[in-house]
N, C-alpha and C positions, 0 to 999 in steps of 0.2 A: 263465143266468148274468147277474148284474147288471152295470151299467156302472161299478161302483166300481173305483178304480184298483188295479193290481197292486202289492203291496209287494215290493220287490226287495232282496235282500241279496247282497253280494259277499264273497269271501274276504278275510280280513284281510291287509294287506300287511306287517304287522309279522312279524319273524322268518321272512321269506321264504326266506332262505338256509338257516337251520337246518331248516326244514320240508322243503326240497328234499333236504338231506342225510339227513334221517330216512327219506325215501321211497326215494331212489336211491343213498344212501351205500353200503349193502351190495353192490349191483350194481357200483358203481364200484370199490370195494375188491377184490372178487373178480376182476373183469376185469383190473385192474392187476396183482394178485398172480399170477394165472394166466398173464398175458402174460410176466411176468418168469421164471416157471418154464419155460414151454413155448416161448416165442418168442425170436427174435433181436432186436437193437436196433431194427431198423426196425419190426417188428411190435409191439414194446412201445410205441413212439411213436405208431403208428397206432391201436392199441387204446385207449391212454390218451386220446388226443385225441377219438376217435369217441365213446367212452363219456361223457366229460365234456360234449361238445357235445350228445349225445343227452339226457342227464339234465337239463342246463340248458334245452334247447329244450322238452322235455316239461313242465318246471316252469313256464316262462313261459307256454306255451300254455294249460295248465290254469288258471293263475292268471287269465288273461284271460277264459277261457270260463266258469268255474264260477260258478253263481248258485243262490240259493234264491228261489223265487217263491211268493207267497201272495196269492190273491184270495179273494173271499167264498165261493167254492165249491170251490176246488182248492188243492192243495199241489204244488209242482213243484221238481225239482232238475235243473240242467243240468250235464253233464259232458263227456266226450269225444265221445259219439255222439248228441248231441241232448238234449232235455229230457224227463225222466220225470215224468208227472203222475199224481196220484191224487185222488180226491174227498176233501174234508175230512171228509165223513160217515163215511169208512172209517178215520179216525183215532180209535181208541177211547180211548187214554190215552197219557200221556207220563211219562217218568222223568227228573228233573233232579237232577244231583248234581255234586259236586266230585271229580274223579278225580286221584289222586296220580300224578305224572309222573316221580318220582325219589326217591332216598333223602334229598334235601335238604328234603323236606316241601312242595315246590312242587306246585301242583295246577292243573287247568284245568276249565272247565265242560263238561259233557257232557249232551246231550239225546237220549234214546232215544224213538222213537215206535213204537207198536204198533197193529196192526189188531184187529178184534173177535175173531179167532181166537187172539190172543195172540202172533202172529208179529211180529218186529221189521221195520219197513218203512223206517226211516231212523235214522241216527246223526249228530248234528250236534256236532262237536267244537270247543271253544274254541281249540285249537291251530291249527285251520284257518280258522275263521270269526271268531275273536275272542270273548272271553267276553261282551262286551256284546251282540254279535249273537246269541249263543245265547239269552240272556235275552229279547231282543226277538222272536226267532222263536217262543219258547215263549209269550210274551204274545200275539203276533199270531194264533197258531193257536187259542188259547183252548180247548185240550183239557183234560180232567181230568188234573191233574198231581200226581204224587207227588214230593216233594222229600226228600232225605236230609240230615240235619243234621250229617253229618261227612264228612270226606274218605275216599274209598274207593279201594283199589288194584284193579288188574285181577284179581288172584287172588281178592279178596273179592266181586267183582261177580257171578259166577255164583250164589253162594249167596243174594245179595240179589235178583237177577232172572235166573233161569236162561236166558232167551231173549234177553238183551241183547247177547251176543257171538256172532259167527259162529264156526264151527269153527276157521278159520285164526287168528282173533283170540284164541282160547283156547289154541291150540297153535302157537306162533310157529315151532317147528322145521319145520313144513310149509312156511311161507313161505320160511324160510331155504334149504331144499332146492330150492325152485323158483328162488330167486335164484341159487344156485350152478349149477344146470343151465343157466339162461339165460346166465349169465356164461361157462360153458364153451362153449356154442354160439357165442357172440360171439367168444371167443378163437380157437377152432379155425377158424371161418369166416374171420376176418381173417388168421390165419396162413396158411391155404390160399391166400387171395387174394394176399397179399404174396409168397409163394414161387412162385406160378404166373404172375406178371406181371413186366414189366421192372423195376417199382419194387422188387420183392423181390430183384433181382439175378439 
């Protein structure tokens, strides 16, 4: 590896609150609704406070940790559990497009990276990293790039590039079921704690 400096990209700080709500909003809503249905007033307060603090804490922590690194030989992403690296020679191609984010016609930049076998190895979203950073990352990686001249919805994307989206990204109901199960676990756990301790009366 050469001594050239590593290029580092950070998550965009714009729309931090809305991105956090996108990620943790369903869990927060499910936990609060469930606590209202199943719990007493104390458990409702505890569940709401814990879930809000947990969601905010996770968002702040990930915002501070998340990075994309590019050096002359490697491409890396840092998340919760350290930095994942791969050789830039294993990046066969990229797909750069504008993805529609709602019915109002708004869109965001998306960069998908694929290995020689055609498997997706990374997805860089403008909603997370900022549209300008997406373009900068694509330029810095210098992989053969396919660009799409129009905005594309998530429903249209599999027809354009079948391996761009993971199973959960194509079938959002799977993620929703997971969120609901996690929320119910939190609710029943907190209810059990609050009723088995002096705090719960």
